[in-house]
C-alpha positions as CSV (number, residue, x, y, z in Angstrom):
1,M,14.4,19.6,-40.9
2,D,15.1,20.3,-44.7
3,Y,18.6,21.3,-45.9
4,L,19.8,23.1,-49.2
5,T,23.1,22.7,-50.7
6,V,24.9,25.9,-51.8
7,K,24.3,25.3,-55.3
8,E,20.4,24.8,-54.6
9,A,20.3,28.0,-52.7
10,A,22.2,29.9,-55.4
11,E,19.4,28.5,-57.8
12,L,16.6,29.2,-55.7
13,K,17.7,33.1,-54.9
14,G,19.2,33.4,-58.5
15,C,22.8,34.4,-57.7
16,S,26.2,32.7,-58.1
17,V,27.4,30.0,-56.0
18,Q,30.2,32.0,-54.9
19,Y,28.0,34.8,-53.4
20,I,26.1,32.3,-51.3
21,K,29.4,30.6,-50.1
22,K,30.6,34.1,-49.0
23,L,27.4,34.8,-47.1
24,C,27.9,31.5,-45.3
25,K,31.5,32.3,-44.5
26,D,30.6,35.8,-43.3
27,G,27.6,34.5,-41.3
28,A,25.1,36.3,-43.3
29,I,23.2,33.2,-43.8
30,Q,23.0,30.4,-40.9
31,A,24.6,27.3,-42.3
32,E,26.0,24.1,-40.9
33,V,29.1,22.1,-42.2
34,K,27.8,18.7,-43.2
35,Q,28.6,15.7,-45.5
36,H,27.5,16.3,-49.2
37,P,24.8,13.9,-49.9
38,Q,26.7,13.0,-53.3
39,N,30.5,13.3,-52.9
40,K,30.5,12.9,-49.3
41,Q,32.7,15.9,-49.0
42,P,32.4,18.6,-46.2
43,C,30.4,21.5,-47.4
44,Y,28.0,24.2,-46.3
45,M,24.3,23.0,-45.7
46,I,21.7,25.7,-45.3
47,P,18.6,24.8,-43.2
48,V,15.5,25.9,-45.0
49,S,14.0,27.5,-41.7
50,A,17.0,29.9,-41.9
51,L,16.0,31.3,-45.3
52,P,14.0,34.4,-45.6
53,E,10.3,34.1,-45.7
54,E,10.3,34.9,-49.3
55,L,12.7,32.3,-50.4
56,K,11.3,29.8,-47.9
57,G,7.8,30.3,-49.7
58,K,9.4,29.9,-53.3
59,Y,11.1,26.7,-52.0
60,Y,7.7,25.0,-50.8
61,K,5.9,26.3,-53.7
62,R,8.4,24.5,-56.0
63,L,8.0,21.4,-54.0
64,K,4.2,21.5,-54.3
65,A,4.3,22.0,-58.1
66,E,6.7,19.0,-58.2
67,A,4.1,16.9,-56.3
68,G,1.4,18.1,-58.6
69,T,-2.0,19.6,-58.1
70,A,-5.4,17.6,-57.6
71,P,-7.0,16.8,-61.0
72,E,-10.6,17.9,-61.3
73,L,-13.2,15.2,-60.2
74,K,-15.6,13.8,-63.0
75,E,-19.3,14.4,-62.4
76,T,-20.0,10.8,-62.8
77,E,-17.7,9.7,-60.1
78,E,-19.1,9.1,-56.5
79,L,-16.8,9.2,-53.3
80,K,-17.9,8.6,-50.0
81,P,-18.3,11.5,-47.9
82,R,-15.3,12.5,-45.9
83,K,-14.9,13.6,-42.1
84,K,-13.9,17.0,-41.5
85,V,-10.1,17.3,-41.3
86,I,-7.9,19.9,-40.0
87,K,-5.5,20.5,-43.0
88,K,-1.7,21.1,-42.7
89,A,0.3,23.3,-44.9
90,F,2.6,21.4,-47.2
91,E,5.6,22.7,-45.9
92,E,4.8,21.2,-42.4
93,Y,5.5,17.7,-43.7
94,T,8.8,16.1,-43.6
95,A,11.0,15.2,-46.6
96,E,9.9,11.5,-46.4
97,E,6.3,12.5,-46.1
98,R,6.2,14.9,-48.9
99,A,8.1,12.3,-51.1
100,E,5.2,10.0,-50.3
101,I,2.7,12.7,-51.1
102,A,4.2,13.3,-54.4
103,L,4.4,9.6,-55.4
104,W,0.6,9.2,-54.5
105,C,-0.1,12.4,-56.5
106,K,1.6,10.6,-59.6
107,I,-0.3,7.5,-59.1
108,L,-3.6,9.2,-58.7
109,R,-3.1,11.4,-62.0
110,E,-2.0,8.2,-63.8
111,W,-5.1,6.3,-62.5
112,Q,-7.5,9.0,-63.5
113,E,-6.0,9.5,-67.0
114,L,-6.4,5.8,-67.7
115,R,-10.0,5.7,-66.3
116,I,-11.0,8.3,-68.9
117,K,-9.9,5.9,-71.8
118,Y,-12.5,3.1,-70.9
119,K,-16.2,2.6,-70.3
120,N,-15.8,-0.2,-67.7
121,K,-14.0,1.7,-65.1
122,A,-14.4,-1.0,-62.7
123,T,-12.2,-3.2,-64.7
124,V,-9.5,-0.5,-65.0
125,D,-9.4,0.1,-61.2
126,A,-8.4,-3.7,-60.9
127,D,-6.2,-3.8,-63.5
128,Y,-4.4,-0.5,-62.5
129,V,-4.0,-1.9,-59.0
130,G,-2.4,-5.1,-60.3
131,K,0.1,-2.9,-62.3
132,C,1.1,-0.9,-59.1
133,R,1.8,-3.9,-57.1
134,I,4.1,-5.3,-59.7
135,E,5.8,-2.0,-60.4
136,Y,6.2,-0.9,-56.6
137,G,6.0,-4.1,-54.7
138,E,5.9,-3.9,-51.0
139,S,7.1,-0.3,-50.9
140,I,3.4,0.8,-50.7
141,E,-0.1,-0.9,-50.0
142,I,-2.6,-0.4,-52.5
143,S,-6.1,-1.8,-53.4
144,V,-9.0,-0.4,-55.0
145,D,-10.5,0.9,-51.8
146,I,-7.3,2.6,-51.0
147,L,-7.1,4.2,-54.5
148,Y,-10.5,5.7,-53.8
149,R,-9.7,6.8,-50.2
150,K,-6.5,8.6,-51.5
151,Y,-8.1,10.2,-54.3
152,A,-11.1,11.7,-52.0
153,A,-8.2,12.9,-49.7
154,F,-6.3,14.3,-52.7
155,R,-9.5,16.2,-54.1
156,E,-9.9,17.8,-50.8
157,N,-6.1,18.8,-50.8
158,N,-5.9,16.7,-47.6
159,Y,-2.2,15.6,-47.4
160,D,-2.8,13.6,-44.3
161,G,-5.0,11.2,-46.3
162,L,-2.1,10.8,-48.9
163,I,0.5,9.5,-46.4
164,D,1.0,6.3,-44.3
165,K,-0.4,6.9,-41.2
166,R,0.9,3.6,-39.6
167,G,4.1,3.3,-37.7
168,G,3.1,5.5,-34.5
169,W,2.7,9.0,-36.1
170,N,-0.6,9.2,-34.8
171,K,0.0,7.3,-31.4
172,G,-2.4,8.4,-28.7
173,L,-4.7,10.0,-31.1
174,T,-8.1,8.2,-32.0
175,S,-11.6,9.1,-33.0
176,M,-13.1,7.1,-30.2
177,N,-15.6,8.7,-27.9
178,D,-14.0,9.1,-24.4
179,D,-17.4,7.8,-22.6
180,V,-17.5,4.9,-24.8
181,W,-13.9,4.0,-24.0
182,K,-14.2,4.6,-20.4
183,M,-17.2,2.3,-20.4
184,F,-15.2,-0.4,-22.3
185,T,-12.4,-0.3,-19.8
186,R,-15.0,-0.7,-17.0
187,I,-16.3,-3.8,-18.4
188,Y,-13.0,-5.4,-19.6
189,L,-10.8,-4.4,-16.5
190,V,-12.6,-6.9,-14.1
191,S,-11.6,-10.0,-12.1
192,S,-14.0,-12.0,-14.2
193,R,-11.8,-11.5,-17.1
194,P,-14.3,-11.4,-20.1
195,T,-12.8,-11.6,-23.5
196,L,-12.2,-8.6,-25.5
197,S,-14.9,-9.9,-28.3
198,R,-17.4,-10.1,-25.6
199,C,-16.8,-6.8,-24.1
200,Y,-16.9,-5.3,-27.7
201,T,-20.3,-6.7,-28.3
202,D,-21.4,-5.3,-25.0
203,I,-20.2,-1.9,-25.9
204,K,-21.8,-1.9,-29.0
205,A,-25.2,-2.7,-27.3
206,W,-24.6,0.0,-24.7
207,T,-23.5,2.5,-27.4
208,K,-26.8,1.8,-29.3
209,T,-28.8,2.2,-26.3
210,Y,-27.1,5.3,-24.6
211,Y,-25.3,6.9,-27.6
212,P,-27.3,6.0,-30.8
213,E,-25.7,9.2,-32.6
214,L,-22.1,7.4,-31.9
215,Y,-23.2,3.9,-33.1
216,C,-22.5,4.2,-36.7
217,S,-19.1,5.8,-36.1
218,L,-18.2,3.1,-33.5
219,P,-14.5,1.9,-34.2
220,S,-14.0,-1.7,-35.2
221,E,-12.8,-4.4,-32.7
222,R,-9.2,-4.3,-34.0
223,T,-9.2,-0.6,-32.9
224,F,-10.1,-1.4,-29.5
225,R,-7.2,-4.3,-29.5
226,R,-4.8,-1.7,-30.4
227,R,-6.3,0.7,-27.6
228,V,-6.0,-2.0,-25.0
229,D,-2.4,-2.7,-25.9
230,T,-1.8,1.0,-24.8
231,I,-3.1,0.3,-21.2
232,P,0.0,-0.5,-19.0
233,K,0.5,-4.2,-18.6
234,C,0.6,-4.0,-14.8
235,V,-3.0,-2.1,-14.8
236,V,-4.2,-5.1,-16.9
237,E,-2.7,-7.5,-14.4
238,F,-3.9,-5.8,-11.2
239,T,-7.4,-5.5,-12.5
240,R,-8.0,-8.8,-14.1
241,Y,-5.7,-11.1,-12.1
242,G,-5.5,-9.5,-8.9
243,K,-3.0,-7.4,-6.8
244,K,-0.7,-10.5,-5.8
245,A,-0.3,-11.8,-9.2
246,C,0.3,-8.0,-10.3
247,F,2.8,-7.3,-7.4
248,D,4.6,-10.5,-7.8
249,K,5.2,-10.0,-11.6
250,Y,5.8,-6.2,-11.8
251,L,7.1,-5.0,-8.4
252,E,10.5,-4.8,-7.7
253,Y,12.0,-7.7,-5.5
254,I,14.8,-7.9,-2.8
255,E,17.7,-10.3,-3.1
256,R,18.9,-11.8,0.1
257,D,22.6,-11.7,0.6
258,Y,23.7,-14.9,2.4
259,T,27.6,-13.9,2.5
260,D,27.5,-12.9,5.9
261,L,25.1,-15.6,7.3
262,N,26.4,-18.7,9.0
263,A,25.0,-22.1,9.4
264,N,22.5,-22.4,11.9
265,D,22.0,-18.6,12.0
266,I,18.5,-19.0,10.6
267,W,16.1,-21.9,10.2
268,I,13.0,-21.4,8.0
269,A,10.1,-23.1,8.6
270,D,6.9,-24.0,6.6
271,N,4.3,-26.5,5.9
272,H,3.4,-28.5,2.8
273,T,0.6,-30.7,2.1
274,L,1.9,-33.8,0.2
275,D,0.5,-34.4,-3.3
276,V,0.1,-38.1,-2.4
277,I,-2.9,-40.0,-1.2
278,S,-1.9,-42.4,1.6
279,M,-3.7,-44.9,3.7
280,S,-4.1,-43.9,7.3
281,P,-4.0,-46.4,10.0
282,E,-7.6,-46.4,10.2
283,G,-7.8,-47.5,6.6
284,K,-9.0,-44.2,5.2
285,P,-7.4,-42.4,2.2
286,H,-6.0,-39.0,3.1
287,R,-3.1,-36.6,2.4
288,L,-0.4,-35.9,4.9
289,S,1.2,-32.7,5.7
290,L,4.8,-32.0,6.0
291,T,6.2,-29.5,8.5
292,A,9.9,-28.9,7.7
293,Y,13.0,-26.5,8.8
294,M,15.4,-25.5,6.4
295,D,18.8,-24.0,7.1
296,A,18.9,-20.6,5.3
297,K,22.7,-20.8,4.6
298,S,23.0,-24.3,3.2
299,G,19.6,-25.0,2.3
300,V,19.7,-28.4,4.1
301,I,16.6,-29.6,5.6
302,V,17.4,-30.2,9.1
303,G,14.1,-31.5,10.6
304,W,10.9,-32.4,9.6
305,N,7.6,-34.0,10.9
306,L,4.3,-35.6,9.2
307,C,1.1,-34.8,10.6
308,D,-2.5,-35.0,9.5
309,N,-2.9,-31.3,9.7
310,P,-0.5,-28.3,10.3
311,C,-0.4,-27.6,13.9
312,S,1.6,-26.2,16.6
313,Q,2.6,-29.4,18.2
314,S,4.1,-30.5,14.8
315,T,6.0,-27.1,14.5
316,L,7.6,-28.3,17.9
317,L,8.2,-31.9,16.7
318,A,9.9,-31.0,13.6
319,F,12.3,-28.6,15.7
320,R,13.1,-31.2,18.1
321,A,13.6,-33.6,15.4
322,A,16.2,-31.4,13.9
323,V,18.0,-30.8,17.2
324,M,18.1,-34.6,17.8
325,N,19.3,-35.2,14.1
326,G,22.6,-33.4,15.2
327,F,21.9,-30.0,13.8
328,G,22.0,-28.2,17.2
329,V,20.0,-25.2,18.2
330,P,19.7,-22.2,15.8
331,L,20.1,-18.4,16.7
332,G,16.8,-17.6,15.1
333,V,13.8,-19.2,13.1
334,Y,11.9,-17.5,10.2
335,F,8.3,-18.2,10.5
336,D,5.1,-17.0,8.3
337,N,2.0,-15.9,9.9
338,G,0.1,-19.1,10.2
339,S,-1.4,-19.9,13.6
340,E,0.7,-23.3,13.9
341,F,3.7,-20.9,14.1
342,L,2.5,-17.9,16.1
343,T,1.3,-19.6,19.3
344,H,1.6,-18.0,22.5
345,D,3.8,-20.7,24.1
346,I,6.2,-21.2,21.1
347,A,7.4,-17.9,20.4
348,G,4.4,-15.6,20.8
349,R,1.6,-14.2,18.6
350,G,3.8,-12.0,16.4
351,H,1.7,-10.2,13.8
352,R,-1.4,-12.0,15.4
353,K,-1.1,-10.1,18.7
354,K,-4.4,-8.8,19.4
355,A,-5.7,-6.9,22.6
356,N,-8.5,-9.6,23.0
357,W,-6.0,-12.5,22.5
358,N,-3.1,-11.3,25.0
359,K,-5.0,-9.3,27.9
360,G,-1.9,-9.6,29.9
361,D,1.6,-11.0,30.2
362,D,2.2,-14.6,28.9
363,P,4.8,-17.2,30.4
364,P,8.1,-17.5,29.0
365,T,8.0,-18.9,25.6
366,I,9.7,-22.0,24.4
367,L,12.1,-20.3,22.0
368,S,13.0,-17.9,24.7
369,L,14.1,-20.5,27.0
370,L,16.1,-22.1,24.1
371,G,17.6,-18.3,23.4
372,V,16.0,-18.5,19.8
373,T,14.5,-15.3,18.2
374,M,11.7,-15.2,15.9
375,T,11.4,-13.1,12.6
376,N,7.9,-13.1,11.0
377,A,7.6,-12.8,7.2
378,L,5.2,-10.2,6.0
379,V,1.6,-11.3,4.9
380,K,1.5,-12.8,1.5
381,N,5.4,-12.7,1.0
382,A,6.0,-16.2,0.0
383,K,9.1,-15.3,-2.1
384,A,11.0,-14.2,1.2
385,K,11.2,-18.0,2.1
386,N,13.3,-20.1,-0.1
387,I,11.8,-23.3,1.5
388,E,8.9,-22.7,-0.7
389,R,11.1,-23.7,-3.7
390,Y,12.0,-26.9,-1.9
391,F,8.4,-27.8,-1.8
392,Y,8.4,-27.6,-5.4
393,T,11.3,-29.9,-5.7
394,F,9.8,-32.1,-3.1
395,K,6.7,-32.6,-5.5
396,E,8.7,-33.2,-8.7
397,F,11.2,-35.6,-7.3
398,I,9.5,-37.4,-4.2
399,S,5.8,-37.0,-4.5
400,K,5.8,-38.2,-8.0
401,A,7.8,-41.2,-7.1
402,F,4.9,-42.7,-5.0
403,S,2.1,-44.6,-6.6
404,G,-0.4,-42.4,-4.8
405,Y,0.4,-39.2,-6.5
406,S,-2.5,-37.1,-6.9
407,G,-1.1,-33.9,-8.6
408,G,-1.1,-30.3,-7.0
409,T,-4.1,-29.5,-9.2
410,I,-7.1,-31.4,-10.9
411,M,-5.0,-30.9,-14.4
412,E,-2.0,-32.5,-12.9
413,R,-3.7,-35.6,-11.5
414,P,-2.9,-38.8,-13.3
415,E,-5.9,-40.4,-15.2
416,D,-5.7,-43.5,-13.4
417,H,-5.6,-41.9,-9.9
418,A,-9.1,-42.6,-8.9
419,Q,-8.9,-46.3,-9.7
420,R,-5.6,-46.7,-7.7
421,V,-7.3,-45.1,-4.7
422,K,-10.1,-47.4,-5.1
423,N,-8.0,-50.4,-5.5
424,G,-6.0,-49.6,-2.3
425,D,-2.9,-49.2,-4.4
426,I,-1.4,-46.4,-2.6
427,P,1.3,-46.2,0.3
428,T,0.6,-46.2,3.8
429,D,1.4,-43.5,6.2
430,E,4.1,-45.8,7.6
431,E,5.9,-46.4,4.5
432,I,5.7,-42.6,3.7
433,A,7.2,-42.0,7.2
434,E,10.0,-44.7,6.4
435,L,11.1,-43.6,3.0
436,L,11.0,-40.1,3.6
437,G,14.2,-39.6,5.8
438,V,16.0,-41.5,3.0
439,L,14.5,-39.1,0.2
440,I,15.2,-35.9,2.0
441,N,18.8,-36.9,3.4
442,G,20.2,-38.7,0.7
443,G,17.9,-37.3,-2.5
444,Y,18.0,-33.6,-1.5
445,N,20.6,-32.8,1.3
446,C,23.5,-34.6,-0.5
447,K,22.8,-33.1,-3.7
448,A,24.5,-30.0,-5.1
449,Y,24.4,-26.8,-3.5
450,G,22.2,-24.6,-5.5
451,G,22.7,-21.0,-3.8
452,K,24.5,-18.0,-5.1
453,E,27.6,-18.2,-3.3
454,K,30.3,-18.9,-5.8
455,R,32.7,-20.3,-3.1
456,Y,30.6,-23.3,-2.6
457,S,30.2,-24.3,-6.3
458,G,30.5,-28.0,-6.8
459,M,29.8,-28.8,-3.1
460,S,26.6,-30.5,-1.7
461,R,24.2,-28.9,0.6
462,I,25.3,-30.8,3.7
463,D,29.0,-30.2,2.9
464,V,28.2,-26.4,2.9
465,W,26.6,-26.8,6.2
466,N,29.5,-28.8,7.7
467,E,32.2,-26.0,6.4
468,S,30.1,-23.1,7.7
469,I,29.4,-24.8,11.1
470,N,32.9,-25.6,11.6
471,S,34.1,-22.0,11.0
472,E,35.7,-20.2,14.1
473,E,32.9,-17.5,13.9
474,V,30.3,-20.4,14.8
475,V,29.3,-21.2,18.5
476,F,27.4,-24.5,18.1
477,R,24.6,-24.7,20.6
478,D,23.1,-28.0,21.6
479,A,21.0,-29.7,24.3
480,D,20.7,-33.3,25.6
481,D,17.5,-35.3,25.3
482,E,16.6,-34.6,28.9
483,D,17.0,-30.9,29.0
484,L,15.4,-30.6,25.4
485,T,12.1,-32.4,26.8
486,L,12.0,-30.1,29.4
487,L,12.7,-26.8,27.7
488,M,10.3,-27.9,24.9
489,A,7.3,-28.4,27.1
490,R,4.2,-26.7,26.2
491,T,3.2,-23.9,28.4
492,S,-0.3,-22.7,29.6
493,R,-1.3,-19.0,29.9
494,Y,-1.2,-17.7,33.3
495,Q,-4.0,-19.0,35.7
496,K,-5.0,-19.1,39.2
497,V,-5.2,-22.6,41.3
498,H,-8.7,-23.5,41.2
499,R,-10.6,-25.7,43.6
500,N,-10.2,-28.4,41.0
501,G,-6.5,-27.6,40.7
502,V,-4.8,-26.4,37.4
503,Y,-6.0,-27.1,33.8
504,I,-4.8,-27.4,30.2
505,E,-7.3,-27.2,27.2
506,Q,-7.4,-29.9,24.7
507,Y,-9.9,-29.6,21.7
508,G,-12.1,-27.2,23.7
509,K,-12.0,-29.6,26.9
510,K,-10.5,-28.9,30.1
511,I,-8.2,-31.4,31.7
512,W,-7.7,-31.1,35.5
513,F,-4.4,-31.9,37.5
514,K,-4.2,-31.7,41.1
515,D,-2.6,-33.4,44.4
516,D,-3.6,-33.5,48.1
517,S,-2.1,-30.1,48.7
518,T,-4.0,-28.2,46.1
519,V,-6.7,-27.3,48.7
520,F,-4.2,-25.0,50.3
521,N,-3.1,-23.4,47.3
522,V,-6.3,-22.1,45.6
523,G,-6.0,-18.7,44.2
524,K,-2.3,-18.7,43.8
525,E,-1.1,-17.5,40.2
526,V,0.9,-19.9,38.4
527,Y,1.5,-21.4,34.9
528,V,1.7,-24.8,33.7
529,R,4.0,-26.8,31.4
530,F,3.4,-30.1,30.1
531,D,4.2,-32.7,27.1
532,P,1.2,-33.3,24.8
533,A,2.5,-36.8,24.3
534,E,2.4,-37.6,28.2
535,L,-0.6,-36.0,29.9
536,D,-0.4,-38.1,33.1
537,E,1.2,-35.2,34.8
538,V,2.1,-31.4,34.6
539,R,4.6,-29.1,36.1
540,V,3.4,-26.0,38.1
541,Y,5.5,-22.8,38.1
542,D,5.1,-19.6,40.0
543,R,4.1,-16.7,38.0
544,E,6.3,-14.2,39.9
545,T,9.5,-15.9,39.9
546,D,9.2,-18.7,37.2
547,K,10.0,-21.2,40.1
548,Y,9.2,-24.9,40.0
549,L,6.7,-25.4,42.6
550,W,4.8,-29.0,42.3
551,T,3.9,-31.8,39.9
552,Y,0.3,-32.4,39.9
553,K,-1.2,-35.6,38.7
554,R,-4.1,-36.0,36.2
555,A,-7.4,-35.7,38.1
556,D,-9.8,-37.5,35.6
557,Y,-12.1,-38.4,38.4
558,L,-13.5,-34.6,38.4
559,N,-14.9,-35.2,34.6
560,I,-17.6,-37.7,35.1
561,P,-20.1,-37.8,31.8
562,Y,-23.6,-37.4,32.8
563,A,-24.6,-40.7,30.7
564,V,-22.3,-42.8,32.8
565,K,-24.4,-45.3,34.8
566,G,-24.1,-48.6,36.6
567,E,-21.0,-50.0,38.2
568,E,-18.6,-47.6,36.4
569,G,-20.6,-44.5,37.4
570,R,-20.7,-45.7,41.0
571,N,-17.1,-46.2,41.1
572,K,-16.2,-42.7,39.5
573,I,-18.4,-41.1,42.0
574,A,-17.1,-43.1,44.9
575,T,-13.6,-42.0,44.0
576,A,-14.4,-38.3,43.7
577,M,-16.4,-38.6,47.1
578,A,-13.2,-40.2,48.6
579,N,-10.9,-37.4,47.5
580,I,-13.3,-34.7,48.6
581,A,-13.6,-36.4,51.9
582,R,-9.9,-36.9,52.4
583,N,-9.3,-33.0,51.3
584,R,-12.1,-32.3,54.1
585,K,-10.3,-34.0,56.7
586,A,-6.8,-32.4,55.7
587,I,-8.5,-29.0,56.3
588,K,-9.7,-30.1,59.6
589,Q,-6.3,-31.3,60.7
590,A,-4.6,-28.1,59.4
591,A,-7.1,-26.2,61.3
592,A,-6.7,-28.0,64.5
593,A,-2.8,-27.7,64.3
594,Y,-3.5,-23.9,64.3
595,T,-5.8,-24.0,67.0
596,D,-4.4,-26.7,69.4
597,S,-3.5,-24.7,72.4
598,D,-4.5,-24.2,76.1
599,A,-7.9,-22.7,76.5
600,I,-8.0,-18.9,77.2
601,D,-10.6,-17.2,79.1
602,V,-11.2,-14.2,77.0
603,L,-13.4,-12.3,79.7
604,A,-10.9,-12.8,82.6
605,A,-8.1,-11.6,80.1
606,R,-10.2,-8.4,79.4
607,I,-11.1,-7.9,83.1
608,N,-7.5,-8.0,84.3
609,E,-6.5,-5.6,81.5
610,A,-9.3,-3.2,82.5
611,A,-8.4,-3.6,86.4
612,S,-4.8,-2.8,85.7
613,N,-5.9,0.6,84.4
614,L,-8.2,1.4,87.4
615,D,-5.6,3.6,89.1
616,K,-5.7,5.8,86.2
617,M,-9.5,6.4,86.9
618,Q,-9.5,9.6,88.9
619,I,-12.2,12.3,88.8
620,H,-11.1,15.8,89.9
621,R,-14.1,17.8,91.2
622,P,-14.0,21.4,90.3
623,K,-13.7,24.3,92.6
624,R,-16.8,26.1,91.6
625,I,-20.2,23.9,92.0
626,Q,-23.7,25.0,91.2
627,P,-25.7,23.2,94.0
628,I,-29.2,21.7,93.0
629,T,-31.5,21.3,95.7
630,A,-35.1,20.0,96.2
631,D,-36.6,23.1,97.7
632,E,-40.1,23.3,96.7
633,L,-40.5,27.1,97.5
634,N,-37.5,28.1,95.3
635,K,-39.1,30.5,92.6
636,D,-35.9,30.5,90.5
637,Y,-36.4,26.8,89.6
638,P,-39.7,26.2,88.3
639,G,-40.9,22.8,87.8
640,R,-38.7,21.4,90.6
641,E,-41.7,20.4,92.5
642,N,-41.8,17.1,90.6
643,I,-38.3,16.1,92.1
644,I,-38.8,13.8,95.2
645,S,-35.1,13.2,96.3
646,V,-31.7,13.3,95.1
647,E,-29.3,10.6,96.0
648,I,-25.7,11.3,96.1
649,L,-23.5,8.1,96.1
650,D,-20.3,7.7,97.4
651,E,-17.5,7.5,95.0
652,L,-15.2,5.5,97.0
653,A,-17.8,3.2,98.0
654,A,-18.7,2.6,94.3
655,L,-15.1,1.5,93.5
656,K,-14.8,-0.9,96.3
657,A,-17.9,-2.7,95.0
658,V,-16.3,-3.0,91.4
659,N,-13.0,-4.2,92.9
660,D,-14.8,-6.9,94.9
661,K,-16.4,-8.3,91.8
662,L,-13.1,-8.6,90.0
663,E,-11.5,-10.4,92.9
664,K,-14.7,-12.9,92.9
665,A,-14.1,-13.5,88.9
666,K,-10.5,-14.2,89.5
667,G,-11.1,-16.8,92.2
668,A,-13.6,-18.5,89.7
């Protein structure tokens, strides 16, 4: 906003200074008490917008005169055609912009006056530009092209063309066609991440084909680059690098507060493929995987296990190792959504639970028997598990120490890696297993605690665990080796006892278990618990009561390969037939035990029962009887001529004959 001093207002109105002061004091003219620009004393400052329209027009007319008017264009001068612009009134510009307009008017007038004096005007233009650069320095940007553009705008009274438009005054405004820009973003914001120069080349070809009228006015590549900078960074990240990269970089995150957490409250589990090529017992180079558990409170790695590939058995072995290492049993575990963790007999299917996977109930899980609760991380939420950061440390300080280090990516792989593998200059699985305990316990667990709790500053991770576990709030839960072996036995799903007994599946193949009493329990609903390392026998439990029932031995004789021949084949078949014969005999013996009693004459028993009821067999003759005769002359009964005789039996005689027969049967 422009302001006038009392003196400037008096000169503009043509009156005394005292009169203007009186008007300001009385409120007849709107004025603000501000610091005088020269003597820095408080004084009245009058906004130009508060002046009457007559004085306001007079003020801007004077400013316009001071800035100068556009000189007449010579006929010999050629200027490029200008785009149609929307002109603004001189008073709509700020004081800084008006000062810049006045400066360019002065420069352009001086330039035109100088050009008239010379024939070779091109030389004059270059010399004048040099003069301006010396005179004004870096306060303005000037060149021959700029002079001509400014002069063309000056000639058209286009004040926008005389001011420096840089610095954000026209932010969001562009002459770029909307359809062109939309097509550009469509080919630029894609997952293949093309370069902006490539997209600019493509958009020029597209514009030439579909919008030929816009091709000549297509902005430069630099303009597109500036416009791309206005697109939100998160949108560029999402479209060009994917939603995970975008969300990890731009979305807010939750910080875990471990203050109220104690040691062994939560163990976090995860798998990591070692960045080390080692030699397997079979003499083949491969990469081992590490399953590890970390205590959430202290960051101590409590247990781990090496395996060829992450699996549910490795999850259990690492958990068992943690308990046997002296860290006890936690209250809860934090798993991700890998199938090696979400197994039906470890802790349940978690987020993986579906109708076709769990059609019914499952037997008690291992963690439920241990009193451990499971929490599942959200899908693709690695930052929720701080054990991920440990694996980075493991790579930097452990994996890189081995000669077989292969790097996490091809860019990290040492140059002589392939030659080392070829020469066998790599550690064996046994060597890695032996050194791993030393490197984890001594090289990580005994190092400084790096958590956020200041009270543990200067302590090691294992010291933090020891201090927390010994607090009065913590109840240390533990199990001996024998109980732990039983509690951590794997569990099958519910099944019925089959003719072949019960089974577990290993690599898609059924392994049967039974004993001599199995044939008498076919159809009973049970479940099986077993140790995958010792599959000679399994324990069978009742489904309804979870009560232990029997221990069944492995029945390999029930699986005879078709290709087995000769003595081996005959022996296997003979063993199977012997067991079948033994079970057949057992069934006969059991049946005989139930049927071994004195013979009973079923017919005699039934006759005795019937004879005991003969007294109840009494027929009472009615008082009214319709006689039936064989009178051939009786006309009331036509057709009776065919009846020869009617025999009437004596009822008592008939009953006597039946009793005689019964007596004879008893005597027999």
